[in-house]
Structures are given as structure tokens and as C-alpha cells.
N, C-alpha and C positions, 0 to 999 in steps of 0.2 A: 416588512420590509429583510425579515430574515428567518429562511426554514433550516433548521439544524435536522440534518437527517444520519438516520443511525443503524446502519444494517448489522444486526446481528446473529448468534447461531449456538445458542445455548453456552450463555453468556452472561453473569449477573452486571445489568448495566445503571442499577443503583445508585451506583455514588457518583458517576459521572450525567445522569439527568440531574441528578441535586445540584451538582456542581454548574452547571451549565446554565438550567432553568438561575439558579441565583444571581446569576451574575449577569444575565439578560434580563430578568425583572428591577437589577439594582440601576441598570443604563437606563430604566425605562424607556424599551426600546421595541417595537411591535416584532413581534416574534412568534414561530412556533416548534416545537421537536415534535419531531414524529419518528418514528424507532417500529421499525418489521424484523419479527424475528423467521429463521429460511426456515421454515418446517419443519425444525428440530422437535418439537415433541417433548420439551425438555419439563425436566417439574422447576428448574429456574427461572419458565416465564411465570410464575406463581408470584415469586419476588419481581418480577419485572412488571404483569399487569399493575402495581400497584402507584405505579408511576404516572398511570390515568387520572390518579386523582389531582394531579400537580395543572394548575393554568397553561391553558394553550400546551398538552404533552397527550400528544398518542402512543400506544402500543399496540402493535396488532399481530398478532399467529398466524402467518400461511401454513394452507393445509397439505405444500409439500414444498418442498427443494428446488430451486428454480437458479439455484447459481448469482455471484458476485454483481455483476452488471448485469443483468434479469432486474435485482432488485434493485438494485444502484438506480436503475434508470423508472421502478414502480414510484419506488420513496419521489425522485423526483416528478415525477408527472404528480403525483397525491401534492407534493407543495403550491403553498396559491400565494408562496413569496417572488418576486424577481431576482433575489440572490441565495445561493445554498452554501451549507456551510458541511458535509460529510466527515461524521469521526469515525474509524473504527470502534468495538465496543471493547477494546482491552486496551484504554489511553483514561488517558489524563490529564488538563490541559497543568503545562508546567506555570502559569501566571493567573492569578488571582484577579489580571486584564484581560484576559484573553482573548475573551466574545468583546472589549471593548477593542483589542487591537488590531482585531480583523474590521472590528467595526467602521474604524477609523478607515480603509484602506475601500470602503461600496464605495464606483459612483467613481474612481480614479479612471488612470486612464490600464487597467486593467482587465482579463479580460479570467483571467485565473491568476488566485495568489496562493501559495503553499508554505506552509507554517511550517514546517521539521519535524523533526523524528527527537527524541531525548531518551537518553537513558541513567538509569540512577545511577552514582559512584558505588555502589557497594555487589560488590563480584555477586552471580549469584551461586545459588550450590551447583555444581558438579552437570548436572545432566540439564541443565541448558545455557551450561556458557559455550558453548558453539556461538550460538545464535547474540546473546549477554556482544560475547566481543565481536562478532561483524558487524555488530548494529553501532558500537563505539565508535568505531575504526570509522563505516565504510558509508552513515548512516548521519551520524550526529555532525553535521558541516554548518558551518555558521553562511548566515543565507546571503554573505558578500559574494562566497565561493558561488553558491550554487545557483548566483543570477552571471554568475561570470556563460554559463552554458546552459541558460533555464530549465531545456526540456533534456538535462541529465540522467540529475539526481529528481525524477517523480516520485514522489510516495503517497499515495492517495488515503490514508487511513489520517489525514488530515488536510484539509481545504477547503477552500472559498472559492466560487465559479454561478461565471452569470446562470442562472437558470438554462434558456435561452442556448447559448456553447453548451453546457452538457447536454441535454438532449441530443443535441446535431452529432455528438463528437462521440458521446458512449451508445446512439444507436447504431452506428456502424461494427457497433463490435456485440458480435454470434457466440459467440466461443465460452462455453461453458469448463473454465479449465484455470490451475490457477496464474498467476504466473502474468496475467492479463494490465497490471502496474507498465509496464515498457511498450506494449503497442497502444496502448491511453495515450503514453508522453510522444510517441511517434508519430499518432495524430496529429495531434496542437500542434507540434510544430510541422506533421502537414500543409498542414491548412492553417497556418502563420497564427494562434493566439497568443495574442499577449499575456504572456508567465511573468509573477511575479515572485520575487521571494522573500520568507520573511523568517525574523527571529522571533516568531512566537508555538515555539516546539509541544508537545505531548511529549509525556513518559510511555512510554510502549510498556504497560505492564504481563504483555500474553503472551511469557518468552515460551517458546516449545522446546520439547526437549531437541539434545543436538538431534539423534538421529530421527525425529520430525522435522526436526529443520532442513538438515540434510536432502530426504526425499522429494519433499515441498521444494526443496535448490536444485534436482536436477526434471521437478515437475515445469519450474520454469523454465527451464533451459529449453526442455521438450517447447512450451509455450513461446519461446521464441523463436525457437527451429521452423516451429510452421508459421507461425507470422512471414519469416523472411523467406520460404519456400514459396507461402503462397502470395509473393511480390507484397505484401499488406504494410510491410517495414522499409519502404528505398529509402525514407528520407527519415531520419535517427542520430542519435548521439550515445547511443545505448556503449558503452564502453568491452564489455565482452564480446559483443556481435560483431565487432571494429577489429578485437582483434582477431577472432576467428575466423574474417573475411579476409585478415592480412596474411594469416599461418595457409590457409586453403588456396588464397593465389597464387601463394610461390612454394605450395605443393610440402607443408609442413605440418596438413593434420594427418597425413599418412604417418606420421612419425608419433604425435600423440592420440592417438587411435592407436596404436601399437603402444606405445608410453600406458593409455588407462588402464588395456586388455592385462600388463605385466602387475603394474602397483597400485590400479584399484583397491585393493586391501589393503596396503598398507597404508597410503592413505587416510586411506575411512579407519583402520585403527588410530593416528592422530586426529583424528578429527574429530569423531566418539571418545578420546581420552579426556583428562582433567584440568587438560593445559593442551589445549588446539591449536594449531599455527595458520596462525588465520591469510598467511600467504598461498599457503598450503591449499585451505581453500581454492584460490585466483586460480590455481595449477589445475586442483581438482575438477573446476567449472570447463576448465578453456579443455579438457580431456576428456569429458565427458561428454564438450557438444562437436567436438568431433567423430567421436568412438560411433555418437549417435547418425552425424548427417553421416556417416557409411555403412551403416550400418542401414539407412533408411532405401 
């Protein structure tokens, strides 16, 4: 009935798997949990291998790194059930009824169901505060609001999807880079996949340092711009891409390009500080995409 798929890389997934396994067992449902490490060759995998002792649970280390989309395809094709629950390695269910909440939606009129993201209330250390503040403001969104534009806020760290649909959509993504959720969301909309959002969040625990997150944000924008320039995102609900296209049509992207060149360092100084301005991060992203567009 349900295959729970967890791609990981140098991360201890023992606690997550044990929680998911316990919830599935209590429900007395037919399930399997499959976890693949994407070629990290990490000592952490000594701990991860212990989950093989759990019934219907499998952990495997890949010989080489193949990337997020490819490892998800591999997991999906390894699954024996019709419904796939994808979870990132660095999450933890918010609810003790997490699996039950998803299970109730199986065989409903939806093809993909997104549970959402949550962040702990306590402010983290200064080193990762940028990621936490962004997540609290822009990713921790009630399902009622997410369902107004169901293809806009697609976070693939926690979602249930038909195996047939996932393989059809994800097989179209053959790029190995960070930030492909935007492209995945665009494909879901392009193929008219019935998406539903549910308040069934996972806590995001693997908060990167502010510098790492800012670098990943730039990489995500590079991927977004690549997808647009390759005519792969003609149909989308992406806010940043939409704003960029408005600025480009009005020729204001030249100004934002200049703005980025002049104010990049002062903006980064604030964003990497103990008290980053999240609105400034949005300005940084918009100016960066204009800069990268004109530099290409």
C-alpha cells in the first residue's frame, strides 16, 4: 500500500526511520521503508545500516553520487507499492498521527499531496539563523493558503504521490543540481497533476549555516534561470521568476543588475549577520537573477 522513500547523504536517519516505522506498525498497514545513501561513504552509515534490522525496512549505500533526482527515481522504481511517501533525511514528523494523516488521503481524488514544513519555535544559533528566519516566514504556511495556488509552494521534503505519476514527472528531470523543486512544481502544473496541500508538517532540523544557505540560494536561482532559458518553465507559479520577468519586460533588470554589483557585499554583510533582514534576502535574490541573466 505505502512505500516510504528516504534519500540521504552523510546524515543519521535512525531516529526518523524508527519513528516512521513505529507509526506504520501501530496502524497495521502494508508498508516498506527504503533508504539510499547517495555515495557519501560516511561513517554515519554504520548507524544507518542498523535500520535493516527493522521489519520491511531497507538501507543501501550507493557506490557513487548520482544526484537528488536520479536517486529519487531509483527509490521509486525500487518501491513495490502504488503510493510513495518521500521524506528528506533531515526532517521529523510533527504529529504522532503523521502516517495516519497521509494514509487517509490515499485513493482520494488527488495525485500528489504535500504535507508542509515547520520549524522549531526556539531561535537557533546565529550561524543558521538566516535559514530558520526564511523558513518561518515563507515555508511554514497553512495548507488553506497553500491550496489557493497549489503548484506554487512545492517542498519535496515531505510529500505523498502516486508511483506512476512520480516516475512520469521526475523522469523528465535529468539535471544534477540544487533547486530542482521549482522545475518539479512547474511540471506538476504543466501536466495538470491534481495537487492537494495538507497540514501534516515535518520539522526541518538540518539547518545549514547562513553562508551555505545563501550559496545554495544562488545555485537554486541558477537552476531556475536555466529551466526558464531552456523553455522548461513556460507554465509555472514561481514568484521570483514571475517578478524577474516583469522587471525584464520593463527593462528594469538592467537597474537590478547594477544594484547587485554595487550592493552585493553590503547585502551579504546583513544576511550573514546575527540579525538578517529577510525582506532584503528577497531583494538579493531578485537582483542576483537579473545579474546572472545579463551575465549569460
